[in-house]
N, C-alpha and C positions, 0 to 999 in steps of 0.2 A: 506495500501500500503505499502511495506517495505521500508526502508531507501535506501537499494539496489536499488530498483527500481523507486524509487523517483530519486536517482541519474542517473541509466542509461537513464530516461525521462529527465532529464534538461540538459546531455550531447549531447542529440540528438536536443535540440531546437538552432534556430540560433543564431547567436552571438549578434544579437542585443536584439532579449528576454531575452539571459543570462544577457545581462548588465540590462536591466529592473529589473529583478530579483534580480542582485546583488545592483541594488541601493534601491529597496524596502526591502533586507534583511538587510542593512545597516541600513536604516531608522528604522525597529524596531528594532534593537538592541542599536541603539542611545536613543530611546524614552523611553527604560527601563533604562537609567542611567539618572538619577534626577540633578545629577551636572552639566551633560551638558544641560540639559534641561532649568536649572536657568541660565548659562552662556548665553547659545542664548537667551533667553529671556532679560538680563540684555543688552545684545549688541546689539538687535532689537529695544529697547526702548533707546537709547543712541543718544542722538541727537546733541551730540559735533563731528561734523566730524574730529576732529585731532585724535578722539579714535576710529575712523572707521577702518576696518580692510581691507587690500586691498584684492583683489580675489585670488592673488599668493597666499599671507599669509595664506588666509584663505584653499587654498588647501593644504598648507604645515602642517597645523595644521590637517587639517580631516585627512590626509595620516597617521602622527604619530599616531592621537589615533585609528584609524583602525588596525594599525600594533601592536597597544600596548594595547591593550583593556582592 
């Protein structure tokens, strides 16, 4: 399947499926970034509530990371 065919097929998907695909592609992109993986591992393993990141702050960081890969 060519890229043009793939793009046409994806454009025809319902918006919910496109959102699922976008989330999966972001997952794949971030998975290839060793610095991001290291950072997330450290954050997940952090047991000090004062150093935890709020959901809103995380969303802001994620948006910045995806806009400037």
